Structure formats: structure tokens, C-alpha cells
A tleap script that builds the chain and sets N, CA, C and O, in Angstrom:
source leaprc.protein.ff14SB
mol = sequence {
  NMET PRO TYR THR PRO ASP ALA ILE VAL TYR
  ASN VAL SER PRO GLN VAL SER ASN GLU GLN
  MET ASN LYS LEU PHE ALA THR ALA TRP ASP
  GLY PHE THR GLU SER ASP PHE GLY LYS MET
  LEU ALA HIE SER LEU ALA TYR VAL CYS ALA
  TYR SER GLY LEU GLU LEU VAL GLY PHE VAL
  ASN LEU ALA TRP ASP GLY GLY ILE HIE ALA
  PHE LEU LEU ASP THR THR VAL HIE ARG GLU
  TRP GLN ARG ARG GLY ILE GLY ARG HIE LEU
  VAL GLN GLU ALA ALA LYS VAL ALA ALA GLU
  HIE GLY ILE HIE TRP LEU HIE VAL ASP TYR
  GLU PRO TYR MET GLU GLN PHE TYR ARG GLU
  CYS GLY PHE ARG HIE THR TYR ALA GLY LEU
  ARG TRP LEU ARG GLU GLU CLEU
}
set mol.1.N position { 0.163 -16.369 26.044 }
set mol.1.CA position { 0.431 -16.854 24.714 }
set mol.1.C position { 1.546 -16.009 24.105 }
set mol.1.O position { 1.351 -14.811 23.899 }
set mol.2.N position { 2.706 -16.591 23.810 }
set mol.2.CA position { 3.787 -15.810 23.212 }
set mol.2.C position { 3.401 -15.352 21.816 }
set mol.2.O position { 2.658 -16.027 21.103 }
set mol.3.N position { 3.921 -14.195 21.444 }
set mol.3.CA position { 3.546 -13.606 20.162 }
set mol.3.C position { 4.768 -13.137 19.416 }
set mol.3.O position { 5.644 -12.484 19.983 }
set mol.4.N position { 4.825 -13.469 18.147 }
set mol.4.CA position { 5.811 -12.899 17.240 }
set mol.4.C position { 5.044 -12.447 16.011 }
set mol.4.O position { 4.053 -13.078 15.642 }
set mol.5.N position { 5.479 -11.364 15.362 }
set mol.5.CA position { 4.735 -10.846 14.211 }
set mol.5.C position { 4.474 -11.888 13.125 }
set mol.5.O position { 3.430 -11.848 12.474 }
set mol.6.N position { 5.397 -12.809 12.924 }
set mol.6.CA position { 5.203 -13.811 11.882 }
set mol.6.C position { 4.255 -14.927 12.318 }
set mol.6.O position { 3.972 -15.832 11.533 }
set mol.7.N position { 3.765 -14.877 13.545 }
set mol.7.CA position { 2.820 -15.879 14.030 }
set mol.7.C position { 1.433 -15.662 13.437 }
set mol.7.O position { 0.600 -16.566 13.494 }
set mol.8.N position { 1.164 -14.494 12.873 }
set mol.8.CA position { -0.142 -14.163 12.313 }
set mol.8.C position { -0.059 -14.182 10.790 }
set mol.8.O position { 0.868 -13.627 10.198 }
set mol.9.N position { -1.039 -14.827 10.169 }
set mol.9.CA position { -1.143 -14.877 8.712 }
set mol.9.C position { -2.407 -14.128 8.323 }
set mol.9.O position { -3.467 -14.339 8.914 }
set mol.10.N position { -2.297 -13.254 7.332 }
set mol.10.CA position { -3.421 -12.446 6.851 }
set mol.10.C position { -3.835 -12.953 5.474 }
set mol.10.O position { -3.008 -13.083 4.571 }
set mol.11.N position { -5.126 -13.235 5.329 }
set mol.11.CA position { -5.650 -13.725 4.049 }
set mol.11.C position { -6.793 -12.831 3.596 }
set mol.11.O position { -7.622 -12.410 4.402 }
set mol.12.N position { -6.831 -12.547 2.306 }
set mol.12.CA position { -7.892 -11.732 1.722 }
set mol.12.C position { -9.003 -12.656 1.222 }
set mol.12.O position { -8.777 -13.537 0.393 }
set mol.13.N position { -10.191 -12.433 1.740 }
set mol.13.CA position { -11.415 -13.134 1.345 }
set mol.13.C position { -11.288 -14.660 1.312 }
set mol.13.O position { -11.660 -15.290 0.322 }
set mol.14.N position { -10.764 -15.255 2.387 }
set mol.14.CA position { -10.702 -16.721 2.422 }
set mol.14.C position { -12.086 -17.303 2.727 }
set mol.14.O position { -12.996 -16.577 3.127 }
set mol.15.N position { -12.235 -18.603 2.538 }
set mol.15.CA position { -13.447 -19.273 3.006 }
set mol.15.C position { -13.424 -19.190 4.526 }
set mol.15.O position { -12.447 -19.584 5.163 }
set mol.16.N position { -14.496 -18.679 5.099 }
set mol.16.CA position { -14.588 -18.574 6.554 }
set mol.16.C position { -16.007 -18.958 6.943 }
set mol.16.O position { -16.966 -18.538 6.295 }
set mol.17.N position { -16.144 -19.743 7.981 }
set mol.17.CA position { -17.465 -20.249 8.362 }
set mol.17.C position { -18.165 -19.307 9.332 }
set mol.17.O position { -17.531 -18.493 10.004 }
set mol.18.N position { -19.476 -19.435 9.387 }
set mol.18.CA position { -20.251 -18.696 10.378 }
set mol.18.C position { -19.777 -19.040 11.784 }
set mol.18.O position { -19.717 -18.171 12.655 }
set mol.19.N position { -19.440 -20.308 12.003 }
set mol.19.CA position { -18.975 -20.734 13.323 }
set mol.19.C position { -17.698 -19.966 13.716 }
set mol.19.O position { -17.586 -19.487 14.844 }
set mol.20.N position { -16.749 -19.852 12.793 }
set mol.20.CA position { -15.514 -19.117 13.073 }
set mol.20.C position { -15.805 -17.644 13.342 }
set mol.20.O position { -15.283 -17.064 14.295 }
set mol.21.N position { -16.643 -17.042 12.494 }
set mol.21.CA position { -16.958 -15.617 12.641 }
set mol.21.C position { -17.693 -15.351 13.948 }
set mol.21.O position { -17.360 -14.406 14.662 }
set mol.22.N position { -18.677 -16.164 14.265 }
set mol.22.CA position { -19.436 -15.967 15.497 }
set mol.22.C position { -18.553 -16.148 16.727 }
set mol.22.O position { -18.694 -15.416 17.706 }
set mol.23.N position { -17.655 -17.110 16.682 }
set mol.23.CA position { -16.736 -17.320 17.807 }
set mol.23.C position { -15.839 -16.099 17.998 }
set mol.23.O position { -15.650 -15.637 19.123 }
set mol.24.N position { -15.284 -15.572 16.897 }
set mol.24.CA position { -14.425 -14.391 16.981 }
set mol.24.C position { -15.194 -13.196 17.539 }
set mol.24.O position { -14.738 -12.555 18.486 }
set mol.25.N position { -16.344 -12.895 16.966 }
set mol.25.CA position { -17.116 -11.725 17.391 }
set mol.25.C position { -17.571 -11.852 18.840 }
set mol.25.O position { -17.615 -10.856 19.561 }
set mol.26.N position { -17.911 -13.063 19.274 }
set mol.26.CA position { -18.334 -13.275 20.666 }
set mol.26.C position { -17.202 -12.985 21.643 }
set mol.26.O position { -17.446 -12.522 22.757 }
set mol.27.N position { -15.953 -13.258 21.230 }
set mol.27.CA position { -14.826 -12.990 22.120 }
set mol.27.C position { -14.468 -11.511 22.161 }
set mol.27.O position { -13.876 -11.042 23.133 }
set mol.28.N position { -14.823 -10.775 21.114 }
set mol.28.CA position { -14.378 -9.387 21.003 }
set mol.28.C position { -15.423 -8.353 21.419 }
set mol.28.O position { -15.066 -7.265 21.870 }
set mol.29.N position { -16.695 -8.676 21.274 }
set mol.29.CA position { -17.757 -7.680 21.479 }
set mol.29.C position { -18.712 -8.120 22.580 }
set mol.29.O position { -19.357 -9.162 22.459 }
set mol.30.N position { -18.807 -7.348 23.640 }
set mol.30.CA position { -19.778 -7.621 24.694 }
set mol.30.C position { -21.187 -7.534 24.118 }
set mol.30.O position { -21.490 -6.621 23.349 }
set mol.31.N position { -22.036 -8.466 24.482 }
set mol.31.CA position { -23.426 -8.437 24.044 }
set mol.31.C position { -23.653 -8.900 22.625 }
set mol.31.O position { -24.764 -8.762 22.113 }
set mol.32.N position { -22.644 -9.445 21.968 }
set mol.32.CA position { -22.801 -9.920 20.596 }
set mol.32.C position { -23.790 -11.081 20.560 }
set mol.32.O position { -23.762 -11.953 21.428 }
set mol.33.N position { -24.656 -11.089 19.563 }
set mol.33.CA position { -25.555 -12.220 19.336 }
set mol.33.C position { -25.207 -12.862 18.000 }
set mol.33.O position { -24.835 -12.176 17.048 }
set mol.34.N position { -25.329 -14.170 17.941 }
set mol.34.CA position { -24.945 -14.910 16.743 }
set mol.34.C position { -25.600 -14.353 15.491 }
set mol.34.O position { -26.758 -13.934 15.513 }
set mol.35.N position { -24.846 -14.355 14.404 }
set mol.35.CA position { -25.313 -13.814 13.135 }
set mol.35.C position { -24.985 -14.780 12.001 }
set mol.35.O position { -24.161 -15.682 12.149 }
set mol.36.N position { -25.646 -14.570 10.869 }
set mol.36.CA position { -25.313 -15.274 9.643 }
set mol.36.C position { -24.498 -14.300 8.795 }
set mol.36.O position { -25.038 -13.324 8.275 }
set mol.37.N position { -23.221 -14.560 8.659 }
set mol.37.CA position { -22.306 -13.655 7.968 }
set mol.37.C position { -22.258 -13.881 6.460 }
set mol.37.O position { -21.689 -13.061 5.739 }
set mol.38.N position { -22.832 -14.959 5.974 }
set mol.38.CA position { -22.718 -15.318 4.563 }
set mol.38.C position { -23.181 -14.247 3.600 }
set mol.38.O position { -22.475 -13.938 2.640 }
set mol.39.N position { -24.357 -13.668 3.834 }
set mol.39.CA position { -24.893 -12.654 2.918 }
set mol.39.C position { -23.992 -11.419 2.895 }
set mol.39.O position { -23.717 -10.864 1.831 }
set mol.40.N position { -23.534 -10.991 4.079 }
set mol.40.CA position { -22.660 -9.822 4.162 }
set mol.40.C position { -21.369 -10.067 3.387 }
set mol.40.O position { -20.948 -9.222 2.597 }
set mol.41.N position { -20.748 -11.209 3.608 }
set mol.41.CA position { -19.477 -11.496 2.952 }
set mol.41.C position { -19.648 -11.601 1.439 }
set mol.41.O position { -18.756 -11.209 0.686 }
set mol.42.N position { -20.778 -12.123 0.992 }
set mol.42.CA position { -21.028 -12.254 -0.445 }
set mol.42.C position { -21.138 -10.897 -1.130 }
set mol.42.O position { -20.872 -10.787 -2.327 }
set mol.43.N position { -21.526 -9.863 -0.387 }
set mol.43.CA position { -21.695 -8.528 -0.968 }
set mol.43.C position { -20.490 -7.613 -0.735 }
set mol.43.O position { -20.505 -6.455 -1.153 }
set mol.44.N position { -19.482 -8.105 -0.092 }
set mol.44.CA position { -18.296 -7.306 0.202 }
set mol.44.C position { -17.396 -7.193 -1.019 }
set mol.44.O position { -17.348 -8.097 -1.853 }
set mol.45.N position { -16.686 -6.080 -1.116 }
set mol.45.CA position { -15.626 -5.977 -2.118 }
set mol.45.C position { -14.557 -7.009 -1.767 }
set mol.45.O position { -14.043 -7.712 -2.637 }
set mol.46.N position { -14.236 -7.086 -0.488 }
set mol.46.CA position { -13.276 -8.052 0.042 }
set mol.46.C position { -13.387 -8.007 1.559 }
set mol.46.O position { -14.107 -7.179 2.116 }
set mol.47.N position { -12.675 -8.895 2.210 }
set mol.47.CA position { -12.516 -8.853 3.659 }
set mol.47.C position { -11.164 -9.480 3.969 }
set mol.47.O position { -10.623 -10.258 3.183 }
set mol.48.N position { -10.643 -9.129 5.110 }
set mol.48.CA position { -9.324 -9.630 5.502 }
set mol.48.C position { -9.472 -10.370 6.818 }
set mol.48.O position { -10.089 -9.875 7.761 }
set mol.49.N position { -8.898 -11.559 6.867 }
set mol.49.CA position { -8.917 -12.375 8.078 }
set mol.49.C position { -7.488 -12.573 8.577 }
set mol.49.O position { -6.555 -12.732 7.791 }
set mol.50.N position { -7.340 -12.559 9.887 }
set mol.50.CA position { -6.050 -12.821 10.519 }
set mol.50.C position { -6.140 -14.157 11.256 }
set mol.50.O position { -7.102 -14.418 11.978 }
set mol.51.N position { -5.130 -14.991 11.062 }
set mol.51.CA position { -5.121 -16.319 11.668 }
set mol.51.C position { -3.856 -16.540 12.483 }
set mol.51.O position { -2.761 -16.114 12.115 }
set mol.52.N position { -4.048 -17.217 13.595 }
set mol.52.CA position { -2.946 -17.797 14.351 }
set mol.52.C position { -3.133 -19.297 14.205 }
set mol.52.O position { -4.009 -19.884 14.839 }
set mol.53.N position { -2.317 -19.911 13.379 }
set mol.53.CA position { -2.569 -21.310 13.032 }
set mol.53.C position { -3.888 -21.383 12.290 }
set mol.53.O position { -4.081 -20.696 11.287 }
set mol.54.N position { -4.800 -22.216 12.778 }
set mol.54.CA position { -6.121 -22.339 12.167 }
set mol.54.C position { -7.161 -21.451 12.845 }
set mol.54.O position { -8.305 -21.382 12.396 }
set mol.55.N position { -6.771 -20.773 13.924 }
set mol.55.CA position { -7.725 -19.952 14.674 }
set mol.55.C position { -7.875 -18.565 14.055 }
set mol.55.O position { -6.890 -17.866 13.817 }
set mol.56.N position { -9.127 -18.180 13.798 }
set mol.56.CA position { -9.435 -16.837 13.312 }
set mol.56.C position { -9.312 -15.877 14.490 }
set mol.56.O position { -10.056 -15.986 15.465 }
set mol.57.N position { -8.365 -14.928 14.400 }
set mol.57.CA position { -8.140 -13.992 15.507 }
set mol.57.C position { -8.424 -12.547 15.123 }
set mol.57.O position { -8.369 -11.665 15.981 }
set mol.58.N position { -8.731 -12.281 13.844 }
set mol.58.CA position { -9.032 -10.919 13.430 }
set mol.58.C position { -9.785 -10.888 12.117 }
set mol.58.O position { -9.716 -11.819 11.315 }
set mol.59.N position { -10.517 -9.778 11.912 }
set mol.59.CA position { -11.358 -9.647 10.723 }
set mol.59.C position { -11.631 -8.179 10.468 }
set mol.59.O position { -11.776 -7.397 11.407 }
set mol.60.N position { -11.703 -7.800 9.197 }
set mol.60.CA position { -12.243 -6.496 8.796 }
set mol.60.C position { -12.934 -6.680 7.449 }
set mol.60.O position { -12.441 -7.387 6.570 }
set mol.61.N position { -14.080 -6.031 7.310 }
set mol.61.CA position { -14.879 -6.103 6.094 }
set mol.61.C position { -14.653 -4.847 5.265 }
set mol.61.O position { -14.565 -3.744 5.804 }
set mol.62.N position { -14.559 -5.020 3.966 }
set mol.62.CA position { -14.399 -3.914 3.032 }
set mol.62.C position { -15.640 -3.874 2.139 }
set mol.62.O position { -15.721 -4.575 1.131 }
set mol.63.N position { -16.600 -3.040 2.530 }
set mol.63.CA position { -17.828 -2.855 1.748 }
set mol.63.C position { -17.584 -1.736 0.753 }
set mol.63.O position { -16.642 -0.958 0.906 }
set mol.64.N position { -18.432 -1.651 -0.271 }
set mol.64.CA position { -18.224 -0.592 -1.258 }
set mol.64.C position { -19.517 -0.180 -1.928 }
set mol.64.O position { -20.552 -0.833 -1.791 }
set mol.65.N position { -19.431 0.923 -2.658 }
set mol.65.CA position { -20.601 1.469 -3.347 }
set mol.65.C position { -20.643 1.068 -4.815 }
set mol.65.O position { -21.529 1.521 -5.539 }
set mol.66.N position { -19.723 0.241 -5.277 }
set mol.66.CA position { -19.659 -0.146 -6.673 }
set mol.66.C position { -18.858 0.827 -7.516 }
set mol.66.O position { -18.686 0.618 -8.717 }
set mol.67.N position { -18.368 1.888 -6.894 }
set mol.67.CA position { -17.601 2.900 -7.614 }
set mol.67.C position { -16.251 3.121 -6.969 }
set mol.67.O position { -15.416 2.218 -6.915 }
set mol.68.N position { -16.044 4.349 -6.474 }
set mol.68.CA position { -14.727 4.725 -5.950 }
set mol.68.C position { -14.700 4.883 -4.433 }
set mol.68.O position { -13.692 5.326 -3.882 }
set mol.69.N position { -15.792 4.529 -3.743 }
set mol.69.CA position { -15.844 4.631 -2.292 }
set mol.69.C position { -15.942 3.239 -1.670 }
set mol.69.O position { -16.729 2.405 -2.116 }
set mol.70.N position { -15.144 3.000 -0.649 }
set mol.70.CA position { -15.243 1.761 0.125 }
set mol.70.C position { -15.328 2.132 1.604 }
set mol.70.O position { -14.981 3.243 2.006 }
set mol.71.N position { -15.794 1.180 2.394 }
set mol.71.CA position { -16.095 1.429 3.794 }
set mol.71.C position { -15.558 0.283 4.633 }
set mol.71.O position { -15.837 -0.885 4.360 }
set mol.72.N position { -14.794 0.620 5.645 }
set mol.72.CA position { -14.338 -0.395 6.590 }
set mol.72.C position { -15.458 -0.654 7.585 }
set mol.72.O position { -16.038 0.277 8.144 }
set mol.73.N position { -15.750 -1.907 7.793 }
set mol.73.CA position { -16.774 -2.298 8.752 }
set mol.73.C position { -16.265 -3.449 9.613 }
set mol.73.O position { -15.500 -4.298 9.156 }
set mol.74.N position { -16.698 -3.457 10.849 }
set mol.74.CA position { -16.497 -4.603 11.745 }
set mol.74.C position { -15.035 -4.961 12.006 }
set mol.74.O position { -14.701 -6.142 12.103 }
set mol.75.N position { -14.168 -3.973 12.120 }
set mol.75.CA position { -12.785 -4.281 12.490 }
set mol.75.C position { -12.818 -4.969 13.852 }
set mol.75.O position { -13.243 -4.378 14.845 }
set mol.76.N position { -12.370 -6.219 13.891 }
set mol.76.CA position { -12.518 -7.054 15.078 }
set mol.76.C position { -11.253 -7.858 15.321 }
set mol.76.O position { -10.711 -8.477 14.405 }
set mol.77.N position { -10.787 -7.841 16.564 }
set mol.77.CA position { -9.650 -8.674 16.965 }
set mol.77.C position { -10.037 -9.418 18.238 }
set mol.77.O position { -10.579 -8.830 19.174 }
set mol.78.N position { -9.755 -10.698 18.259 }
set mol.78.CA position { -10.020 -11.542 19.432 }
set mol.78.C position { -9.464 -10.857 20.677 }
set mol.78.O position { -8.343 -10.349 20.672 }
set mol.79.N position { -10.242 -10.850 21.715 }
set mol.79.CA position { -9.870 -10.141 22.948 }
set mol.79.C position { -8.475 -10.523 23.448 }
set mol.79.O position { -7.746 -9.653 23.923 }
set mol.80.N position { -8.090 -11.774 23.357 }
set mol.80.CA position { -6.772 -12.214 23.835 }
set mol.80.C position { -5.630 -11.789 22.912 }
set mol.80.O position { -4.464 -11.892 23.290 }
set mol.81.N position { -5.948 -11.317 21.715 }
set mol.81.CA position { -4.929 -10.935 20.741 }
set mol.81.C position { -4.879 -9.426 20.497 }
set mol.81.O position { -4.112 -8.958 19.656 }
set mol.82.N position { -5.684 -8.675 21.220 }
set mol.82.CA position { -5.713 -7.227 21.022 }
set mol.82.C position { -4.428 -6.563 21.513 }
set mol.82.O position { -3.686 -7.124 22.320 }
set mol.83.N position { -4.185 -5.352 21.005 }
set mol.83.CA position { -3.044 -4.516 21.383 }
set mol.83.C position { -1.702 -5.110 20.944 }
set mol.83.O position { -0.687 -4.952 21.623 }
set mol.84.N position { -1.717 -5.788 19.809 }
set mol.84.CA position { -0.494 -6.372 19.261 }
set mol.84.C position { -0.263 -5.948 17.821 }
set mol.84.O position { 0.626 -6.477 17.154 }
set mol.85.N position { -1.063 -4.989 17.330 }
set mol.85.CA position { -0.899 -4.499 15.966 }
set mol.85.C position { -1.708 -5.239 14.923 }
set mol.85.O position { -1.635 -4.911 13.739 }
set mol.86.N position { -2.480 -6.231 15.340 }
set mol.86.CA position { -3.261 -7.023 14.382 }
set mol.86.C position { -4.343 -6.171 13.727 }
set mol.86.O position { -4.520 -6.221 12.510 }
set mol.87.N position { -5.062 -5.394 14.520 }
set mol.87.CA position { -6.106 -4.533 13.965 }
set mol.87.C position { -5.549 -3.553 12.958 }
set mol.87.O position { -6.127 -3.365 11.888 }
set mol.88.N position { -4.438 -2.929 13.287 }
set mol.88.CA position { -3.799 -1.966 12.385 }
set mol.88.C position { -3.382 -2.664 11.089 }
set mol.88.O position { -3.550 -2.110 10.003 }
set mol.89.N position { -2.846 -3.867 11.202 }
set mol.89.CA position { -2.426 -4.603 10.009 }
set mol.89.C position { -3.640 -5.000 9.164 }
set mol.89.O position { -3.573 -4.957 7.935 }
set mol.90.N position { -4.743 -5.385 9.804 }
set mol.90.CA position { -5.969 -5.692 9.065 }
set mol.90.C position { -6.426 -4.486 8.255 }
set mol.90.O position { -6.779 -4.615 7.083 }
set mol.91.N position { -6.417 -3.307 8.888 }
set mol.91.CA position { -6.856 -2.083 8.215 }
set mol.91.C position { -5.920 -1.753 7.056 }
set mol.91.O position { -6.387 -1.370 5.984 }
set mol.92.N position { -4.624 -1.891 7.249 }
set mol.92.CA position { -3.664 -1.597 6.173 }
set mol.92.C position { -3.823 -2.570 5.009 }
set mol.92.O position { -3.726 -2.168 3.850 }
set mol.93.N position { -4.064 -3.832 5.303 }
set mol.93.CA position { -4.292 -4.808 4.231 }
set mol.93.C position { -5.567 -4.472 3.463 }
set mol.93.O position { -5.592 -4.557 2.235 }
set mol.94.N position { -6.624 -4.091 4.180 }
set mol.94.CA position { -7.883 -3.712 3.522 }
set mol.94.C position { -7.678 -2.482 2.643 }
set mol.94.O position { -8.219 -2.414 1.540 }
set mol.95.N position { -6.904 -1.511 3.121 }
set mol.95.CA position { -6.627 -0.307 2.320 }
set mol.95.C position { -5.858 -0.671 1.060 }
set mol.95.O position { -6.121 -0.116 -0.007 }
set mol.96.N position { -4.928 -1.579 1.168 }
set mol.96.CA position { -4.148 -2.024 0.011 }
set mol.96.C position { -5.063 -2.702 -1.018 }
set mol.96.O position { -4.966 -2.432 -2.215 }
set mol.97.N position { -5.940 -3.571 -0.548 }
set mol.97.CA position { -6.878 -4.255 -1.439 }
set mol.97.C position { -7.795 -3.242 -2.115 }
set mol.97.O position { -8.057 -3.339 -3.314 }
set mol.98.N position { -8.286 -2.263 -1.339 }
set mol.98.CA position { -9.162 -1.228 -1.904 }
set mol.98.C position { -8.441 -0.470 -3.017 }
set mol.98.O position { -9.006 -0.259 -4.091 }
set mol.99.N position { -7.212 -0.066 -2.769 }
set mol.99.CA position { -6.445 0.664 -3.781 }
set mol.99.C position { -6.252 -0.187 -5.033 }
set mol.99.O position { -6.335 0.329 -6.148 }
set mol.100.N position { -5.998 -1.476 -4.865 }
set mol.100.CA position { -5.823 -2.382 -5.999 }
set mol.100.C position { -7.098 -2.513 -6.828 }
set mol.100.O position { -7.042 -2.842 -8.013 }
set mol.101.N position { -8.253 -2.255 -6.197 }
set mol.101.CA position { -9.542 -2.319 -6.891 }
set mol.101.C position { -9.977 -0.948 -7.430 }
set mol.101.O position { -11.114 -0.795 -7.877 }
set mol.102.N position { -9.098 0.029 -7.389 }
set mol.102.CA position { -9.407 1.343 -7.940 }
set mol.102.C position { -10.219 2.245 -7.032 }
set mol.102.O position { -10.775 3.246 -7.483 }
set mol.103.N position { -10.291 1.898 -5.766 }
set mol.103.CA position { -11.012 2.729 -4.804 }
set mol.103.C position { -10.209 4.001 -4.543 }
set mol.103.O position { -8.994 3.940 -4.354 }
set mol.104.N position { -10.883 5.156 -4.532 }
set mol.104.CA position { -10.223 6.438 -4.255 }
set mol.104.C position { -10.384 6.872 -2.809 }
set mol.104.O position { -9.477 7.480 -2.242 }
set mol.105.N position { -11.524 6.568 -2.205 }
set mol.105.CA position { -11.833 7.032 -0.854 }
set mol.105.C position { -12.188 5.854 0.032 }
set mol.105.O position { -13.060 5.052 -0.303 }
set mol.106.N position { -11.505 5.755 1.170 }
set mol.106.CA position { -11.800 4.716 2.153 }
set mol.106.C position { -12.394 5.391 3.388 }
set mol.106.O position { -11.749 6.231 4.015 }
set mol.107.N position { -13.603 5.025 3.725 }
set mol.107.CA position { -14.341 5.622 4.835 }
set mol.107.C position { -14.373 4.661 6.025 }
set mol.107.O position { -14.300 3.443 5.863 }
set mol.108.N position { -14.483 5.231 7.210 }
set mol.108.CA position { -14.720 4.418 8.403 }
set mol.108.C position { -15.470 5.274 9.421 }
set mol.108.O position { -15.152 6.448 9.607 }
set mol.109.N position { -16.449 4.692 10.067 }
set mol.109.CA position { -17.135 5.325 11.193 }
set mol.109.C position { -16.639 4.643 12.455 }
set mol.109.O position { -16.384 3.438 12.454 }
set mol.110.N position { -16.503 5.400 13.525 }
set mol.110.CA position { -16.012 4.810 14.762 }
set mol.110.C position { -16.480 5.627 15.954 }
set mol.110.O position { -16.828 6.802 15.839 }
set mol.111.N position { -16.476 4.968 17.091 }
set mol.111.CA position { -16.786 5.622 18.362 }
set mol.111.C position { -15.584 6.469 18.774 }
set mol.111.O position { -14.459 6.181 18.365 }
set mol.112.N position { -15.808 7.515 19.583 }
set mol.112.CA position { -14.703 8.400 19.980 }
set mol.112.C position { -13.499 7.670 20.590 }
set mol.112.O position { -12.360 8.088 20.379 }
set mol.113.N position { -13.730 6.602 21.331 }
set mol.113.CA position { -12.602 5.902 21.962 }
set mol.113.C position { -11.680 5.231 20.939 }
set mol.113.O position { -10.565 4.839 21.283 }
set mol.114.N position { -12.135 5.093 19.672 }
set mol.114.CA position { -11.321 4.478 18.629 }
set mol.114.C position { -10.601 5.491 17.746 }
set mol.114.O position { -9.921 5.105 16.796 }
set mol.115.N position { -10.739 6.784 18.047 }
set mol.115.CA position { -10.159 7.810 17.182 }
set mol.115.C position { -8.652 7.663 17.038 }
set mol.115.O position { -8.139 7.737 15.921 }
set mol.116.N position { -7.935 7.457 18.122 }
set mol.116.CA position { -6.480 7.349 18.031 }
set mol.116.C position { -6.074 6.157 17.165 }
set mol.116.O position { -5.147 6.258 16.361 }
set mol.117.N position { -6.763 5.038 17.328 }
set mol.117.CA position { -6.458 3.859 16.522 }
set mol.117.C position { -6.569 4.177 15.032 }
set mol.117.O position { -5.657 3.881 14.261 }
set mol.118.N position { -7.692 4.783 14.628 }
set mol.118.CA position { -7.883 5.062 13.210 }
set mol.118.C position { -6.971 6.177 12.702 }
set mol.118.O position { -6.576 6.165 11.536 }
set mol.119.N position { -6.635 7.130 13.550 }
set mol.119.CA position { -5.637 8.136 13.144 }
set mol.119.C position { -4.293 7.458 12.878 }
set mol.119.O position { -3.617 7.784 11.902 }
set mol.120.N position { -3.905 6.519 13.741 }
set mol.120.CA position { -2.654 5.787 13.544 }
set mol.120.C position { -2.696 4.921 12.283 }
set mol.120.O position { -1.653 4.547 11.747 }
set mol.121.N position { -3.902 4.607 11.817 }
set mol.121.CA position { -4.067 3.853 10.575 }
set mol.121.C position { -4.129 4.761 9.353 }
set mol.121.O position { -4.301 4.277 8.234 }
set mol.122.N position { -3.990 6.088 9.553 }
set mol.122.CA position { -3.931 7.018 8.437 }
set mol.122.C position { -5.219 7.753 8.127 }
set mol.122.O position { -5.281 8.481 7.136 }
set mol.123.N position { -6.245 7.587 8.939 }
set mol.123.CA position { -7.512 8.282 8.700 }
set mol.123.C position { -7.481 9.654 9.348 }
set mol.123.O position { -6.830 9.859 10.373 }
set mol.124.N position { -8.190 10.586 8.738 }
set mol.124.CA position { -8.336 11.912 9.327 }
set mol.124.C position { -9.791 12.099 9.725 }
set mol.124.O position { -10.679 11.432 9.194 }
set mol.125.N position { -10.028 13.000 10.653 }
set mol.125.CA position { -11.374 13.261 11.150 }
set mol.125.C position { -12.210 13.949 10.078 }
set mol.125.O position { -11.738 14.869 9.409 }
set mol.126.N position { -13.449 13.502 9.916 }
set mol.126.CA position { -14.426 14.162 9.050 }
set mol.126.C position { -15.762 14.159 9.783 }
set mol.126.O position { -15.943 13.443 10.768 }
set mol.127.N position { -16.672 14.951 9.300 }
set mol.127.CA position { -18.028 14.928 9.846 }
set mol.127.C position { -18.868 13.982 8.996 }
set mol.127.O position { -18.739 13.945 7.773 }
set mol.128.N position { -19.709 13.236 9.648 }
set mol.128.CA position { -20.594 12.311 8.939 }
set mol.128.C position { -21.902 12.229 9.710 }
set mol.128.O position { -21.959 12.580 10.889 }
set mol.129.N position { -22.916 11.779 9.064 }
set mol.129.CA position { -24.203 11.597 9.710 }
set mol.129.C position { -24.486 10.122 9.919 }
set mol.129.O position { -23.992 9.267 9.184 }
set mol.130.N position { -25.282 9.842 10.927 }
set mol.130.CA position { -25.640 8.470 11.248 }
set mol.130.C position { -27.065 8.465 11.774 }
set mol.130.O position { -27.423 9.279 12.625 }
set mol.131.N position { -27.860 7.566 11.276 }
set mol.131.CA position { -29.250 7.474 11.717 }
set mol.131.C position { -29.561 6.018 12.050 }
set mol.131.O position { -29.359 5.134 11.217 }
set mol.132.N position { -30.045 5.769 13.249 }
set mol.132.CA position { -30.439 4.436 13.709 }
set mol.132.C position { -31.862 4.178 13.272 }
set mol.132.O position { -32.752 4.953 13.623 }
set mol.133.N position { -32.114 3.123 12.521 }
set mol.133.CA position { -33.430 2.860 11.962 }
set mol.133.C position { -34.219 1.777 12.688 }
set mol.133.O position { -35.426 1.661 12.474 }
set mol.134.N position { -33.592 1.001 13.518 }
set mol.134.CA position { -34.288 -0.123 14.146 }
set mol.134.C position { -35.504 0.290 14.953 }
set mol.134.O position { -36.513 -0.415 14.943 }
set mol.135.N position { -35.436 1.408 15.648 }
set mol.135.CA position { -36.551 1.854 16.478 }
set mol.135.C position { -37.669 2.464 15.646 }
set mol.135.O position { -38.803 2.565 16.115 }
set mol.136.N position { -37.365 2.871 14.418 }
set mol.136.CA position { -38.356 3.529 13.576 }
set mol.136.C position { -39.155 2.557 12.730 }
set mol.136.O position { -40.160 2.941 12.133 }
set mol.137.N position { -38.727 1.312 12.669 }
set mol.137.CA position { -39.394 0.338 11.785 }
set mol.137.C position { -40.683 -0.167 12.358 }
set mol.137.O position { -41.356 -0.988 11.735 }
savepdb mol mol.pdb
quit
């Protein structure tokens, strides 16, 4: 599939269906199981979608605490569209939207293999805690 930078359109918080989201996530994440994204999207500060024509090829969610902290979640790019700068552009668009909403701090958690990607997006390393609750319920 030939690619030019102008072939991708980025939209902030567009109408997006569960079918589109599930299709995108299934192509990008091994072991993904279908989800209902409606509740998550309704509680987001914003989210950014990347499109090639009508096809959803990228997504990032911008969650927030209601104050000055926001959190990047679910940065996702269709497997066939990865390594073309789409993920980086999604993150930059989300950061721009966060700043426009008065957010001071943008947080992201990531696996070690994603460190270079997020450093290239302007994030610096910090220590954070994480606790898995599913097994404790």
C-alpha cells in the first residue's frame, strides 16, 4: 500500500463505532477480545483517530483526572500502517488537545520495548506504580 503523509487524516473525538474500534484493535494487538468502547470514549477528555479514507488506522485515548493531569491510553496503529509516523502524530495531536484544555501534565505508561517511541514523542522516564486487580477480585 503506497503511503504519503497527506494520505492520513487525523480527527479529534469523531463519531467512531465499536465495529471500527474492534477491527482496529484486533489488527494491532495479539489476543485482543472484542470490547464495548462507548463508555470509555464517553468519559475521555478527547481521543484522536487516524483515517486512511474511511478506514480507521490509528487511535489514542486522552483520559484525565478532571484537573491538570491527563493520561495517554491505548495508542494503537493498524499493523499494516505501523512504522510510518502515525503513532507519533496521534500522540502529538493528543498532547496539543490536552494543552488546549489546560492540562499541565501528560502521563503515559508503557512496556520497556516502547520506551524509544515515547522518548521520541517527548516523554521522559519517571517511576510509577502499577497494580493488577483482576486476580484479586
